[in-house]
N, CA, C and O atoms as a printed pandas DataFrame, in Angstrom:
     atom_number atom_name residue_name chain_id  residue_number  x_coord  y_coord  z_coord
0              1         N          MET        A               1  -33.883  -14.120   38.573
1              2        CA          MET        A               1  -32.862  -14.301   37.561
2              3         C          MET        A               1  -31.648  -14.959   38.216
3              4         O          MET        A               1  -31.284  -14.618   39.341
4              5         N          LYS        A               2  -31.043  -15.875   37.530
5              6        CA          LYS        A               2  -29.865  -16.563   38.025
6              7         C          LYS        A               2  -28.604  -15.915   37.446
7              8         O          LYS        A               2  -28.544  -15.624   36.252
8              9         N          PHE        A               3  -27.602  -15.690   38.297
9             10        CA          PHE        A               3  -26.335  -15.110   37.852
10            11         C          PHE        A               3  -25.581  -16.119   36.999
11            12         O          PHE        A               3  -25.540  -17.311   37.303
12            13         N          SER        A               4  -24.991  -15.618   35.935
13            14        CA          SER        A               4  -24.178  -16.451   35.052
14            15         C          SER        A               4  -22.767  -15.858   35.009
15            16         O          SER        A               4  -22.587  -14.751   34.502
16            17         N          PRO        A               5  -21.772  -16.565   35.525
17            18        CA          PRO        A               5  -20.413  -16.021   35.556
18            19         C          PRO        A               5  -19.777  -15.956   34.162
19            20         O          PRO        A               5  -20.222  -16.620   33.226
20            21         N          CYS        A               6  -18.752  -15.157   34.055
21            22        CA          CYS        A               6  -18.000  -15.031   32.807
22            23         C          CYS        A               6  -17.374  -16.378   32.450
23            24         O          CYS        A               6  -16.885  -17.104   33.315
24            25         N          LEU        A               7  -17.403  -16.692   31.153
25            26        CA          LEU        A               7  -16.810  -17.932   30.647
26            27         C          LEU        A               7  -15.569  -17.672   29.800
27            28         O          LEU        A               7  -15.055  -18.578   29.143
28            29         N          ASP        A               8  -15.091  -16.420   29.819
29            30        CA          ASP        A               8  -13.969  -15.987   28.991
30            31         C          ASP        A               8  -14.237  -16.210   27.501
31            32         O          ASP        A               8  -13.327  -16.521   26.732
32            33         N          GLN        A               9  -15.496  -16.048   27.111
33            34        CA          GLN        A               9  -15.901  -16.115   25.706
34            35         C          GLN        A               9  -16.707  -14.861   25.382
35            36         O          GLN        A               9  -17.781  -14.934   24.784
36            37         N          CYS        A              10  -16.175  -13.720   25.783
37            38        CA          CYS        A              10  -16.897  -12.451   25.718
38            39         C          CYS        A              10  -17.177  -11.999   24.290
39            40         O          CYS        A              10  -16.348  -12.148   23.392
40            41         N          THR        A              11  -18.364  -11.445   24.113
41            42        CA          THR        A              11  -18.732  -10.792   22.860
42            43         C          THR        A              11  -19.246   -9.407   23.198
43            44         O          THR        A              11  -19.812   -9.196   24.271
44            45         N          LYS        A              12  -19.058   -8.476   22.306
45            46        CA          LYS        A              12  -19.482   -7.102   22.545
46            47         C          LYS        A              12  -20.610   -6.664   21.622
47            48         O          LYS        A              12  -21.123   -5.554   21.764
48            49         N          ASP        A              13  -21.004   -7.509   20.683
49            50        CA          ASP        A              13  -22.089   -7.178   19.765
50            51         C          ASP        A              13  -23.434   -7.332   20.455
51            52         O          ASP        A              13  -23.573   -8.126   21.385
52            53         N          GLY        A              14  -24.424   -6.575   20.000
53            54        CA          GLY        A              14  -25.767   -6.679   20.549
54            55         C          GLY        A              14  -25.841   -6.136   21.963
55            56         O          GLY        A              14  -24.996   -5.350   22.391
56            57         N          THR        A              15  -26.872   -6.572   22.683
57            58        CA          THR        A              15  -27.097   -6.074   24.038
58            59         C          THR        A              15  -26.592   -7.033   25.108
59            60         O          THR        A              15  -26.434   -6.649   26.267
60            61         N          HIS        A              16  -26.338   -8.288   24.717
61            62        CA          HIS        A              16  -25.918   -9.309   25.684
62            63         C          HIS        A              16  -24.679  -10.047   25.181
63            64         O          HIS        A              16  -24.483  -10.207   23.976
64            65         N          CYS        A              17  -23.857  -10.489   26.113
65            66        CA          CYS        A              17  -22.691  -11.299   25.787
66            67         C          CYS        A              17  -23.176  -12.690   25.380
67            68         O          CYS        A              17  -24.007  -13.281   26.069
68            69         N          LEU        A              18  -22.678  -13.203   24.295
69            70        CA          LEU        A              18  -23.061  -14.543   23.877
70            71         C          LEU        A              18  -22.355  -15.619   24.688
71            72         O          LEU        A              18  -22.779  -16.775   24.678
72            73         N          GLY        A              19  -21.284  -15.260   25.391
73            74        CA          GLY        A              19  -20.564  -16.218   26.231
74            75         C          GLY        A              19  -21.316  -16.546   27.502
75            76         O          GLY        A              19  -21.565  -17.715   27.796
76            77         N          CYS        A              20  -21.689  -15.501   28.274
77            78        CA          CYS        A              20  -22.343  -15.728   29.573
78            79         C          CYS        A              20  -23.832  -15.406   29.558
79            80         O          CYS        A              20  -24.573  -15.837   30.442
80            81         N          GLY        A              21  -24.265  -14.656   28.564
81            82        CA          GLY        A              21  -25.680  -14.310   28.467
82            83         C          GLY        A              21  -26.088  -13.067   29.237
83            84         O          GLY        A              21  -27.247  -12.656   29.177
84            85         N          ARG        A              22  -25.150  -12.458   29.963
85            86        CA          ARG        A              22  -25.490  -11.256   30.730
86            87         C          ARG        A              22  -25.509  -10.039   29.815
87            88         O          ARG        A              22  -24.849  -10.013   28.776
88            89         N          SER        A              23  -26.281   -9.029   30.223
89            90        CA          SER        A              23  -26.317   -7.794   29.439
90            91         C          SER        A              23  -24.990   -7.062   29.604
91            92         O          SER        A              23  -24.301   -7.207   30.614
92            93         N          HIS        A              24  -24.653   -6.286   28.602
93            94        CA          HIS        A              24  -23.409   -5.518   28.681
94            95         C          HIS        A              24  -23.492   -4.482   29.803
95            96         O          HIS        A              24  -22.473   -4.124   30.393
96            97         N          THR        A              25  -24.699   -4.002   30.097
97            98        CA          THR        A              25  -24.895   -3.062   31.206
98            99         C          THR        A              25  -24.589   -3.742   32.537
99           100         O          THR        A              25  -23.919   -3.162   33.392
100          101         N          GLU        A              26  -25.081   -4.979   32.717
101          102        CA          GLU        A              26  -24.817   -5.730   33.955
102          103         C          GLU        A              26  -23.323   -6.010   34.103
103          104         O          GLU        A              26  -22.769   -5.876   35.194
104          105         N          ILE        A              27  -22.677   -6.396   33.016
105          106        CA          ILE        A              27  -21.240   -6.683   33.049
106          107         C          ILE        A              27  -20.453   -5.447   33.451
107          108         O          ILE        A              27  -19.540   -5.528   34.273
108          109         N          ALA        A              28  -20.806   -4.293   32.868
109          110        CA          ALA        A              28  -20.113   -3.042   33.201
110          111         C          ALA        A              28  -20.319   -2.674   34.664
111          112         O          ALA        A              28  -19.383   -2.219   35.321
112          113         N          ALA        A              29  -21.534   -2.863   35.187
113          114        CA          ALA        A              29  -21.813   -2.544   36.587
114          115         C          ALA        A              29  -21.040   -3.479   37.515
115          116         O          ALA        A              29  -20.521   -3.044   38.543
116          117         N          THR        A              30  -20.961   -4.752   37.156
117          118        CA          THR        A              30  -20.208   -5.714   37.962
118          119         C          THR        A              30  -18.729   -5.355   37.982
119          120         O          THR        A              30  -18.083   -5.415   39.028
120          121         N          LYS        A              31  -18.200   -4.984   36.830
121          122        CA          LYS        A              31  -16.788   -4.569   36.762
122          123         C          LYS        A              31  -16.537   -3.356   37.641
123          124         O          LYS        A              31  -15.493   -3.268   38.289
124          125         N          ALA        A              32  -17.482   -2.414   37.675
125          126        CA          ALA        A              32  -17.330   -1.212   38.502
126          127         C          ALA        A              32  -17.286   -1.582   39.984
127          128         O          ALA        A              32  -16.495   -1.016   40.738
128          129         N          ILE        A              33  -18.137   -2.534   40.412
129          130        CA          ILE        A              33  -18.143   -2.979   41.802
130          131         C          ILE        A              33  -16.802   -3.629   42.153
131          132         O          ILE        A              33  -16.216   -3.337   43.195
132          133         N          VAL        A              34  -16.331   -4.504   41.283
133          134        CA          VAL        A              34  -15.064   -5.199   41.529
134          135         C          VAL        A              34  -13.914   -4.196   41.569
135          136         O          VAL        A              34  -13.065   -4.259   42.458
136          137         N          ASN        A              35  -13.886   -3.278   40.616
137          138        CA          ASN        A              35  -12.807   -2.281   40.581
138          139         C          ASN        A              35  -12.818   -1.408   41.828
139          140         O          ASN        A              35  -11.757   -1.059   42.345
140          141         N          ALA        A              36  -14.011   -1.047   42.321
141          142        CA          ALA        A              36  -14.117   -0.240   43.538
142          143         C          ALA        A              36  -13.589   -1.022   44.741
143          144         O          ALA        A              36  -12.889   -0.461   45.583
144          145         N          ALA        A              37  -13.916   -2.301   44.826
145          146        CA          ALA        A              37  -13.428   -3.127   45.939
146          147         C          ALA        A              37  -11.910   -3.268   45.883
147          148         O          ALA        A              37  -11.240   -3.173   46.911
148          149         N          VAL        A              38  -11.368   -3.491   44.698
149          150        CA          VAL        A              38   -9.917   -3.622   44.541
150          151         C          VAL        A              38   -9.228   -2.317   44.933
151          152         O          VAL        A              38   -8.208   -2.340   45.622
152          153         N          GLU        A              39   -9.768   -1.197   44.507
153          154        CA          GLU        A              39   -9.180    0.097   44.842
154          155         C          GLU        A              39   -9.214    0.326   46.351
155          156         O          GLU        A              39   -8.249    0.835   46.922
156          157         N          PHE        A              40  -10.323   -0.048   47.002
157          158        CA          PHE        A              40  -10.432    0.094   48.448
158          159         C          PHE        A              40   -9.381   -0.753   49.153
159          160         O          PHE        A              40   -8.727   -0.287   50.086
160          161         N          ILE        A              41   -9.220   -1.994   48.712
161          162        CA          ILE        A              41   -8.210   -2.886   49.302
162          163         C          ILE        A              41   -6.819   -2.275   49.171
163          164         O          ILE        A              41   -6.030   -2.309   50.116
164          165         N          LYS        A              42   -6.523   -1.719   48.008
165          166        CA          LYS        A              42   -5.211   -1.093   47.795
166          167         C          LYS        A              42   -5.032    0.133   48.680
167          168         O          LYS        A              42   -3.962    0.336   49.254
168          169         N          GLN        A              43   -6.083    0.958   48.793
169          170        CA          GLN        A              43   -5.994    2.161   49.630
170          171         C          GLN        A              43   -5.751    1.801   51.092
171          172         O          GLN        A              43   -4.991    2.477   51.784
172          173         N          GLN        A              44   -6.396    0.738   51.558
173          174        CA          GLN        A              44   -6.254    0.315   52.951
174          175         C          GLN        A              44   -4.967   -0.465   53.188
175          176         O          GLN        A              44   -4.563   -0.678   54.331
176          177         N          GLN        A              45   -4.334   -0.883   52.115
177          178        CA          GLN        A              45   -3.100   -1.663   52.173
178          179         C          GLN        A              45   -3.271   -2.916   53.047
179          180         O          GLN        A              45   -2.422   -3.237   53.878
180          181         N          TYR        A              46   -4.385   -3.604   52.832
181          182        CA          TYR        A              46   -4.640   -4.827   53.591
182          183         C          TYR        A              46   -3.603   -5.900   53.272
183          184         O          TYR        A              46   -3.259   -6.123   52.111
184          185         N          ASP        A              47   -3.116   -6.555   54.312
185          186        CA          ASP        A              47   -2.216   -7.695   54.145
186          187         C          ASP        A              47   -2.999   -8.992   53.943
187          188         O          ASP        A              47   -2.437  -10.018   53.559
188          189         N          ASN        A              48   -4.299   -8.928   54.208
189          190        CA          ASN        A              48   -5.152  -10.119   54.132
190          191         C          ASN        A              48   -6.407   -9.849   53.280
191          192         O          ASN        A              48   -7.524   -9.910   53.795
192          193         N          PRO        A              49   -6.231   -9.556   51.997
193          194        CA          PRO        A              49   -7.397   -9.227   51.163
194          195         C          PRO        A              49   -8.411  -10.360   51.076
195          196         O          PRO        A              49   -9.600  -10.103   50.886
196          197         N          HIS        A              50   -7.966  -11.616   51.211
197          198        CA          HIS        A              50   -8.915  -12.733   51.164
198          199         C          HIS        A              50   -9.917  -12.634   52.310
199          200         O          HIS        A              50  -11.104  -12.905   52.127
200          201         N          ASP        A              51   -9.440  -12.249   53.482
201          202        CA          ASP        A              51  -10.326  -12.101   54.635
202          203         C          ASP        A              51  -11.320  -10.963   54.422
203          204         O          ASP        A              51  -12.490  -11.081   54.788
204          205         N          PHE        A              52  -10.860   -9.868   53.832
205          206        CA          PHE        A              52  -11.753   -8.742   53.548
206          207         C          PHE        A              52  -12.842   -9.160   52.567
207          208         O          PHE        A              52  -14.020   -8.878   52.788
208          209         N          VAL        A              53  -12.455   -9.828   51.488
209          210        CA          VAL        A              53  -13.423  -10.263   50.479
210          211         C          VAL        A              53  -14.433  -11.234   51.084
211          212         O          VAL        A              53  -15.627  -11.142   50.799
212          213         N          ALA        A              54  -13.966  -12.159   51.911
213          214        CA          ALA        A              54  -14.870  -13.106   52.575
214          215         C          ALA        A              54  -15.847  -12.374   53.490
215          216         O          ALA        A              54  -17.028  -12.718   53.542
216          217         N          ALA        A              55  -15.362  -11.371   54.208
217          218        CA          ALA        A              55  -16.219  -10.625   55.136
218          219         C          ALA        A              55  -17.276   -9.823   54.394
219          220         O          ALA        A              55  -18.442   -9.821   54.790
220          221         N          ILE        A              56  -16.887   -9.143   53.327
221          222        CA          ILE        A              56  -17.902   -8.365   52.613
222          223         C          ILE        A              56  -18.855   -9.277   51.849
223          224         O          ILE        A              56  -20.025   -8.938   51.669
224          225         N          SER        A              57  -18.371  -10.419   51.402
225          226        CA          SER        A              57  -19.247  -11.385   50.754
226          227         C          SER        A              57  -20.333  -11.845   51.726
227          228         O          SER        A              57  -21.512  -11.895   51.375
228          229         N          LYS        A              58  -19.930  -12.174   52.933
229          230        CA          LYS        A              58  -20.873  -12.617   53.957
230          231         C          LYS        A              58  -21.876  -11.503   54.271
231          232         O          LYS        A              58  -23.074  -11.756   54.400
232          233         N          SER        A              59  -21.383  -10.287   54.392
233          234        CA          SER        A              59  -22.246   -9.147   54.696
234          235         C          SER        A              59  -23.245   -8.882   53.563
235          236         O          SER        A              59  -24.426   -8.638   53.812
236          237         N          ILE        A              60  -22.767   -8.932   52.335
237          238        CA          ILE        A              60  -23.647   -8.706   51.175
238          239         C          ILE        A              60  -24.730   -9.762   51.120
239          240         O          ILE        A              60  -25.903   -9.441   50.932
240          241         N          LEU        A              61  -24.350  -11.024   51.282
241          242        CA          LEU        A              61  -25.342  -12.111   51.233
242          243         C          LEU        A              61  -26.361  -11.981   52.353
243          244         O          LEU        A              61  -27.543  -12.245   52.135
244          245         N          LYS        A              62  -25.936  -11.585   53.539
245          246        CA          LYS        A              62  -26.849  -11.396   54.662
246          247         C          LYS        A              62  -27.838  -10.266   54.372
247          248         O          LYS        A              62  -29.038  -10.412   54.606
248          249         N          LYS        A              63  -27.334   -9.142   53.862
249          250        CA          LYS        A              63  -28.192   -7.992   53.596
250          251         C          LYS        A              63  -29.109   -8.205   52.392
251          252         O          LYS        A              63  -30.181   -7.605   52.313
252          253         N          ALA        A              64  -28.690   -9.058   51.455
253          254        CA          ALA        A              64  -29.490   -9.295   50.254
254          255         C          ALA        A              64  -30.562  -10.357   50.457
255          256         O          ALA        A              64  -31.486  -10.464   49.650
256          257         N          SER        A              65  -30.450  -11.143   51.524
257          258        CA          SER        A              65  -31.421  -12.228   51.732
258          259         C          SER        A              65  -32.784  -11.644   52.062
259          260         O          SER        A              65  -32.909  -10.620   52.734
260          261         N          LEU        A              66  -33.787  -12.328   51.569
261          262        CA          LEU        A              66  -35.155  -11.876   51.802
262          263         C          LEU        A              66  -35.625  -12.324   53.179
263          264         O          LEU        A              66  -35.235  -13.388   53.661
264          265         N          PRO        A              67  -36.463  -11.507   53.811
265          266        CA          PRO        A              67  -36.957  -11.869   55.161
266          267         C          PRO        A              67  -37.746  -13.172   55.168
267          268         O          PRO        A              67  -38.219  -13.601   56.220
């Protein structure tokens, strides 16, 4: 499955957003991940959140890649 980013044309009817095509369950889970990362950044009081996001992005992509 290919990820489809938000297009700022959100709909809440049915099981999927008509803007991006993702399920409302997937959207809610993605929001939870983002909110958790933002909360962690705030708790750590990072002065360089861009570096943190880049580092975890790299780590996630490395761990998610198939052998």
